[in-house]
C-alpha positions as CSV (number, residue, x, y, z in Angstrom):
1,M,178.0,103.5,93.8
2,S,178.8,100.8,96.3
3,A,179.1,97.1,95.3
4,K,175.9,96.3,97.2
5,Q,174.0,99.1,95.4
6,R,175.3,97.9,92.0
7,T,174.2,94.4,92.8
8,I,170.7,95.6,93.7
9,W,170.4,97.7,90.5
10,T,171.7,94.8,88.4
11,F,169.1,92.4,89.8
12,A,166.2,95.0,89.5
13,I,167.0,96.0,85.9
14,T,167.6,92.5,84.6
15,S,164.5,91.1,86.3
16,A,162.2,93.9,85.1
17,A,163.5,93.4,81.5
18,V,163.1,89.6,81.5
19,F,159.6,90.0,83.0
20,M,158.5,92.3,80.2
21,A,159.9,90.1,77.5
22,T,158.6,86.9,78.9
23,L,155.1,88.3,79.6
24,D,154.6,88.8,75.8
25,N,154.9,85.1,75.2
26,L,151.3,84.5,76.5
27,V,149.7,87.9,77.1
28,V,148.1,88.2,73.7
29,T,146.3,84.8,73.8
30,T,143.3,86.0,75.8
31,A,142.9,89.0,73.5
32,L,142.6,87.1,70.2
33,P,138.8,87.0,69.9
34,V,138.6,90.8,70.4
35,I,141.5,91.4,67.9
36,R,139.8,89.2,65.4
37,K,136.6,91.3,65.6
38,D,138.3,94.7,65.7
39,L,140.8,94.1,62.9
40,H,138.6,91.7,60.8
41,A,141.4,89.1,61.1
42,S,141.3,85.6,59.7
43,I,142.1,82.5,61.8
44,E,145.4,82.4,60.0
45,S,146.2,86.0,61.0
46,L,145.3,85.2,64.6
47,E,147.6,82.2,64.6
48,W,150.5,84.4,63.3
49,T,149.8,87.1,65.8
50,V,150.9,84.6,68.4
51,N,153.5,82.8,66.4
52,A,155.3,85.8,64.9
53,Y,156.7,86.6,68.4
54,T,157.6,83.1,69.3
55,L,159.3,82.4,65.9
56,T,161.6,85.4,65.8
57,F,162.3,85.1,69.6
58,A,163.4,81.5,69.3
59,V,165.5,81.8,66.1
60,L,167.4,84.9,67.1
61,L,168.3,84.1,70.7
62,L,171.8,82.9,69.8
63,T,172.2,86.0,67.6
64,G,171.2,88.2,70.5
65,A,173.8,86.7,72.8
66,A,176.5,86.9,70.1
67,L,175.8,90.6,69.5
68,G,176.1,91.2,73.2
69,D,179.5,89.5,73.3
70,R,180.7,91.5,70.3
71,F,179.4,95.0,70.9
72,G,178.9,95.0,74.7
73,R,176.2,93.4,76.7
74,R,174.9,96.6,78.4
75,R,174.8,98.4,75.1
76,M,173.0,95.6,73.3
77,L,170.5,95.2,76.2
78,A,169.6,98.9,75.8
79,I,169.2,98.5,72.0
80,G,167.1,95.4,72.6
81,L,164.9,97.3,75.0
82,F,164.5,100.1,72.5
83,I,163.4,97.7,69.7
84,F,161.0,96.0,72.1
85,T,159.5,99.2,73.3
86,A,159.2,100.8,69.9
87,S,157.6,97.7,68.4
88,S,155.2,97.5,71.3
89,A,154.0,100.9,70.5
90,A,153.7,99.9,66.8
91,A,151.6,96.9,67.8
92,A,149.3,99.1,69.9
93,L,148.8,101.4,66.9
94,A,148.5,98.6,64.3
95,P,145.6,99.4,61.9
96,T,145.5,96.0,60.3
97,A,146.2,92.4,61.2
98,G,149.3,92.4,58.9
99,A,150.7,95.4,60.7
100,L,150.1,93.8,64.1
101,I,151.9,90.6,62.9
102,A,154.9,92.6,61.7
103,A,155.1,94.5,65.0
104,R,154.9,91.2,66.9
105,A,157.8,89.9,64.9
106,A,159.8,93.0,65.8
107,Q,158.9,92.5,69.4
108,G,160.4,89.0,69.1
109,V,163.7,90.5,67.8
110,G,163.9,92.8,70.8
111,G,163.0,90.0,73.2
112,A,165.7,87.7,71.7
113,I,168.3,90.3,72.4
114,V,167.1,91.2,75.9
115,T,166.4,87.7,77.4
116,P,169.9,86.0,77.2
117,L,171.7,89.2,78.0
118,T,169.7,89.7,81.3
119,L,171.0,86.4,82.5
120,T,174.6,87.0,81.5
121,I,174.6,90.5,83.0
122,L,173.0,89.3,86.2
123,S,175.5,86.3,86.6
124,A,178.4,88.7,86.2
125,G,177.0,91.4,88.4
126,V,176.2,89.5,91.7
127,P,178.5,87.8,94.2
128,A,179.7,84.4,93.2
129,N,178.6,82.8,96.5
130,R,175.0,84.1,96.1
131,R,174.6,83.7,92.3
132,G,172.3,80.7,92.7
133,A,169.9,82.7,94.9
134,F,169.9,85.7,92.6
135,I,169.4,83.5,89.5
136,G,166.7,81.6,91.3
137,A,164.8,84.8,92.1
138,W,165.3,86.0,88.5
139,S,163.8,82.6,87.3
140,G,160.9,83.1,89.7
141,I,160.2,86.5,88.2
142,A,160.3,85.0,84.7
143,G,158.0,82.3,85.8
144,L,155.7,84.9,87.3
145,A,155.5,86.6,83.8
146,V,154.4,83.2,82.4
147,A,151.8,82.9,85.1
148,F,150.4,86.4,84.7
149,G,150.5,86.5,80.9
150,P,146.9,85.2,80.4
151,L,145.6,87.0,83.5
152,V,147.0,90.4,82.4
153,G,145.7,89.9,78.9
154,G,142.2,89.0,80.1
155,A,142.1,91.8,82.7
156,V,143.3,94.5,80.3
157,V,141.0,93.4,77.5
158,S,138.0,93.3,79.8
159,G,138.8,96.6,81.6
160,I,140.3,98.8,78.8
161,S,141.1,97.5,75.3
162,W,143.4,95.1,73.6
163,H,145.7,97.9,72.5
164,W,146.8,98.4,76.2
165,I,148.3,95.0,76.3
166,F,151.1,96.5,74.2
167,W,151.0,100.1,75.6
168,L,151.9,98.7,79.0
169,N,155.4,97.9,77.8
170,V,156.1,101.4,76.6
171,P,156.6,103.2,80.0
172,I,158.5,100.2,81.4
173,G,160.9,100.2,78.4
174,V,161.3,104.0,78.5
175,A,162.3,103.8,82.2
176,L,164.6,100.8,81.8
177,I,166.8,102.0,78.9
178,P,168.5,104.9,80.8
179,L,168.8,102.8,83.9
180,A,170.5,100.1,82.0
181,L,173.0,102.6,80.5
182,T,173.8,104.3,83.7
183,R,173.5,101.5,86.4
184,L,174.9,98.4,84.7
185,N,178.6,97.6,84.1
186,E,179.6,96.9,80.5
187,S,181.1,93.5,79.7
188,Y,182.1,91.6,76.5
189,G,182.5,88.1,75.4
190,P,185.8,86.2,74.8
191,S,186.1,87.5,71.2
192,N,185.5,90.8,69.6
193,K,184.8,89.1,66.3
194,L,181.3,88.5,65.2
195,D,180.7,85.1,63.6
196,L,178.5,86.3,60.8
197,P,178.3,82.9,58.9
198,G,177.4,81.2,62.2
199,V,174.7,83.8,62.9
200,A,173.3,83.3,59.4
201,L,173.4,79.5,59.5
202,A,172.0,79.2,63.1
203,S,169.2,81.7,62.4
204,G,168.3,80.1,59.1
205,G,168.3,76.6,60.4
206,L,166.3,77.4,63.5
207,F,163.8,79.4,61.4
208,G,163.2,76.5,59.1
209,I,162.6,74.0,61.9
210,V,160.5,76.4,64.0
211,W,158.4,77.5,61.0
212,G,157.8,73.9,60.1
213,L,156.7,73.0,63.7
214,V,154.5,76.0,64.0
215,R,152.8,75.4,60.6
216,G,152.7,71.6,60.7
217,N,149.2,71.2,62.2
218,T,147.7,73.7,59.7
219,A,149.5,72.7,56.5
220,G,149.8,68.9,57.3
221,W,152.9,67.2,58.5
222,S,153.5,65.4,55.2
223,S,153.0,68.4,53.0
224,P,156.0,69.4,50.8
225,Q,156.3,72.8,52.5
226,I,156.5,71.3,56.0
227,V,158.8,68.4,55.0
228,G,160.9,70.9,53.1
229,A,161.1,73.4,56.0
230,L,162.1,70.7,58.6
231,T,164.5,69.0,56.3
232,G,166.1,72.2,55.1
233,G,166.3,73.5,58.6
234,A,168.0,70.4,59.8
235,V,170.5,70.5,56.9
236,V,171.4,74.1,57.6
237,L,171.8,73.4,61.3
238,A,174.2,70.6,60.3
239,L,176.1,73.1,58.2
240,F,176.2,75.4,61.2
241,V,177.8,72.7,63.4
242,L,180.4,72.0,60.7
243,W,181.2,75.7,60.4
244,E,181.4,76.2,64.2
245,L,183.9,73.3,64.4
246,R,186.3,75.1,62.1
247,A,185.5,78.8,62.8
248,E,188.2,80.9,64.4
249,A,185.8,82.6,66.8
250,P,182.7,80.4,66.9
251,M,179.3,81.8,68.1
252,L,178.6,78.5,69.9
253,P,181.8,76.5,70.6
254,M,181.0,72.8,70.0
255,R,183.2,71.9,72.9
256,F,180.4,72.9,75.1
257,F,178.6,69.8,74.1
258,R,181.5,67.6,75.2
259,N,180.7,68.8,78.7
260,R,178.1,66.4,80.0
261,V,176.7,69.0,82.4
262,F,176.0,71.4,79.6
263,T,174.5,68.8,77.3
264,L,172.3,67.0,79.9
265,A,171.1,70.2,81.4
266,N,170.0,71.5,78.0
267,V,168.3,68.1,77.1
268,A,166.4,68.3,80.4
269,S,165.4,71.9,79.6
270,L,164.2,71.0,76.1
271,L,162.1,68.1,77.5
272,M,160.7,70.2,80.4
273,F,159.4,73.0,78.1
274,F,158.1,70.4,75.7
275,G,155.8,68.9,78.3
276,M,154.9,72.1,80.2
277,F,154.0,74.4,77.3
278,G,152.2,71.7,75.3
279,S,150.1,70.8,78.3
280,I,149.2,74.4,79.3
281,F,148.2,75.0,75.7
282,L,145.6,72.2,75.9
283,L,144.5,72.7,79.5
284,S,143.7,76.4,79.0
285,Q,141.4,75.4,76.1
286,F,139.9,72.6,78.3
287,F,138.6,75.2,80.8
288,Q,137.2,77.4,78.0
289,T,136.0,74.8,75.5
290,V,134.7,72.1,77.8
291,Q,133.8,73.7,81.0
292,G,132.7,77.1,79.6
293,Y,134.9,79.5,81.5
294,S,136.1,82.9,80.1
295,P,139.7,83.3,79.1
296,L,140.3,85.2,82.3
297,G,138.5,82.5,84.3
298,S,140.7,79.9,82.6
299,G,143.9,81.8,83.5
300,L,142.8,82.0,87.1
301,R,142.2,78.3,87.3
302,I,145.6,77.5,86.0
303,L,147.2,79.9,88.5
304,P,147.9,77.3,91.2
305,W,150.3,75.8,88.6
306,T,151.9,78.8,87.0
307,I,152.3,81.0,90.1
308,M,154.3,78.5,92.1
309,P,157.7,79.7,90.8
310,M,157.0,83.0,92.5
311,F,157.1,81.3,95.9
312,V,159.3,78.3,95.3
313,A,162.0,79.4,92.8
314,P,163.8,81.8,95.2
315,I,164.0,79.1,97.9
316,A,165.1,76.5,95.4
317,G,167.7,78.9,94.0
318,A,169.2,79.4,97.5
319,L,169.2,75.6,98.1
320,S,171.0,74.9,94.9
321,D,174.1,76.7,96.2
322,R,174.1,74.2,99.1
323,I,172.8,70.8,97.9
324,G,173.4,71.0,94.1
325,G,171.2,72.3,91.3
326,A,171.1,69.0,89.3
327,R,169.4,67.1,92.1
328,L,166.8,69.8,92.5
329,M,166.2,69.8,88.7
330,G,165.7,66.0,88.8
331,V,163.3,66.1,91.7
332,G,161.4,69.0,90.1
333,L,160.9,67.3,86.8
334,T,159.8,64.1,88.7
335,L,157.1,66.2,90.5
336,Q,156.0,67.9,87.3
337,A,155.7,64.5,85.5
338,A,153.7,63.2,88.4
339,G,151.4,66.2,88.3
340,L,150.8,65.9,84.6
341,A,150.1,62.2,84.9
342,S,147.5,62.9,87.6
343,L,145.8,65.5,85.4
344,A,145.7,63.0,82.5
345,A,144.3,60.3,84.7
346,I,141.4,62.4,86.3
347,S,140.4,64.8,83.6
348,A,136.9,64.5,82.3
349,P,134.3,67.0,81.0
350,S,132.6,67.0,84.5
351,T,135.7,66.9,86.7
352,P,135.3,69.4,89.5
353,Y,137.9,72.0,89.7
354,W,139.0,71.2,93.3
355,Q,140.3,67.8,92.1
356,L,142.7,69.5,89.8
357,V,144.2,72.0,92.3
358,V,146.7,69.5,93.9
359,P,148.0,68.2,90.6
360,F,148.4,71.8,89.4
361,M,150.3,72.7,92.6
362,V,152.6,69.7,92.4
363,S,153.4,70.5,88.7
364,G,154.1,74.1,89.7
365,I,156.4,73.2,92.6
366,G,158.2,70.9,90.2
367,M,158.5,73.6,87.6
368,A,159.9,76.0,90.1
369,M,162.5,73.5,91.4
370,F,163.7,73.1,87.8
371,W,163.6,76.7,86.7
372,A,165.5,78.0,89.7
373,P,168.8,76.1,89.3
374,V,169.0,75.2,85.6
375,A,170.5,78.5,84.4
376,N,173.1,78.4,87.2
377,V,174.0,74.8,86.3
378,V,174.4,75.6,82.6
379,L,176.5,78.7,83.3
380,A,178.7,76.9,85.8
381,A,179.6,74.4,83.1
382,V,181.4,77.1,80.9
383,R,184.1,79.7,81.5
384,K,182.9,83.1,82.8
385,E,183.6,84.9,79.5
386,E,181.6,82.3,77.6
387,E,178.4,82.7,79.6
388,G,176.7,84.9,77.0
389,Q,177.1,82.1,74.4
390,A,175.9,79.4,76.9
391,S,172.9,81.6,77.9
392,G,171.8,82.1,74.3
393,A,172.1,78.4,73.6
394,Q,170.0,77.5,76.7
395,N,167.3,80.0,75.9
396,A,167.1,78.9,72.3
397,I,166.9,75.2,73.2
398,R,164.1,75.7,75.7
399,E,162.0,77.9,73.4
400,L,162.3,75.3,70.7
401,G,161.2,72.7,73.3
402,G,158.1,74.8,73.9
403,V,157.3,75.2,70.2
404,F,157.9,71.5,69.6
405,G,155.7,70.5,72.6
406,V,152.7,72.6,71.5
407,A,153.0,71.2,67.9
408,V,153.4,67.6,68.9
409,L,150.7,67.5,71.7
410,A,148.3,69.4,69.5
411,S,148.9,66.8,66.8
412,V,148.2,64.0,69.3
413,W,145.1,65.8,70.3
414,S,143.9,66.1,66.7
415,H,144.4,62.4,66.1
416,Y,142.2,61.3,69.0
417,G,139.9,64.2,69.7
418,S,138.0,67.2,68.2
419,Y,136.0,70.3,69.2
420,S,132.7,68.5,68.5
421,S,131.9,68.0,72.2
422,G,133.5,68.1,75.6
423,T,133.9,64.4,75.6
424,D,135.7,64.5,72.2
425,F,138.0,67.2,73.4
426,V,139.0,65.3,76.5
427,N,139.4,62.1,74.5
428,G,142.2,63.9,72.6
429,M,143.6,65.8,75.6
430,T,144.1,62.8,77.8
431,P,146.7,60.9,75.6
432,A,148.4,64.2,74.7
433,I,148.9,65.0,78.4
434,W,150.2,61.5,79.0
435,V,152.8,62.1,76.2
436,G,153.8,65.4,78.0
437,A,154.2,63.5,81.3
438,I,156.4,60.8,79.7
439,V,158.6,63.4,78.0
440,V,159.0,65.4,81.3
441,A,159.9,62.1,83.1
442,L,162.6,61.5,80.5
443,G,163.9,65.0,81.3
444,A,164.1,64.0,84.9
445,V,166.3,61.0,83.9
446,A,168.6,63.4,82.1
447,A,168.8,65.7,85.1
448,F,169.7,63.0,87.5
449,A,172.4,61.8,85.1
450,I,174.2,65.2,85.4
451,P,177.5,64.5,87.3
452,R,178.2,66.2,90.5
453,R,181.6,67.3,89.4
454,L,183.1,67.6,86.0
455,R,186.0,65.3,85.1
456,A,189.0,67.1,83.8
457,Q,189.0,65.2,80.5
458,E,185.4,66.4,79.7
459,V,186.5,70.0,79.0
460,S,189.1,71.5,76.9
461,A,189.8,74.5,79.2
462,P,190.8,74.9,82.8
463,A,188.4,73.2,85.2
464,Y,185.0,74.9,85.4
465,A,183.1,75.4,88.6
466,E,181.4,72.5,90.3
467,A,178.2,72.1,88.3
468,A,175.8,70.5,90.6
């Protein structure tokens, strides 16, 4: 196989894998009413049908990257695809809500292995001078999965049944596993030792924090279980940091965070996902609860926002190789903050849809300009053999930002609004979206603060690539 063919296969396989894993973040949301009726599920069960995937996905991302570094990234990608495919079939066959929740949690395990490894394998498998363009296209495909999640869910539920939301993953996974094993090159991380204490501490700490954030609105933020979960998670993560500082082969070298590029890019990513996912969570309900559209109709109306990465991310990725990824990230977050601020300013129960289209498009363009270069900026800040660790950290941080954004913005909404009427809903949504806009604007500040070139004293290894 020629180098060009290998590059094409690497891009195709990693893009298809990340599309499948990312799609399942949102695809189930539009099917919840049907699942509730079919499986006689409670509201609590429906909540965990969504959160079981997000929870395991977020807390095991670092572990997935570490396993790839230890046992081989190609091998672990194939194992992750197998877990994801098998658990998708189990979800489709689930006879009870409990069985569905368990299958969704297993899907999250597979997704946590697949997602960081697709980026690492892609980064290593494409020409260095075109890495930004390929990662930009990869980011656009991941963004397309976010955009199409609610649409695919609504269309499949309306046209067939909710079971087929999960059956769709099975033939894709069955095709990808042999292709991954035969068409991808194997690669390993810098150490063949698995940092088991680090894996346990990182997973346990993130589990406590994410579980607390997910359950906070339901159980009450001051309840002992939530305070205990958040406090315990923070303590365990502090222990993780202490362990990584002294470990012989750390899962996440703490020296990464002495690199301003790595730290600021991840701060920007955390804040961007906070504002974006928290806002989409409320706006999708706005169209259904206030303006009376179906779940599919709601997804279609948000499409001008969520589909923009498909068109803009490849262009932005190519530009990042020429003009610098950090500047694109800063401009993108500025646009997204402006779009969210506009939505907060004009939203009312009777706001005509056409007035929302331009703010949605501005937010989507900004989102695409951020998504395309951020992965390349983060990976350029570390040595090539450490890209798996850096990728896992970046993915975990952004997913935590999304969980945190949904929890906090929903809490703001609960304080000011309710489901009693359209006006009451908007009274809560408006301040929540303003909070999202402010947080994204802070992310823009972090992105613009990323230096164009690393200073030698900021790293403890030979100079890394130019970061921005």
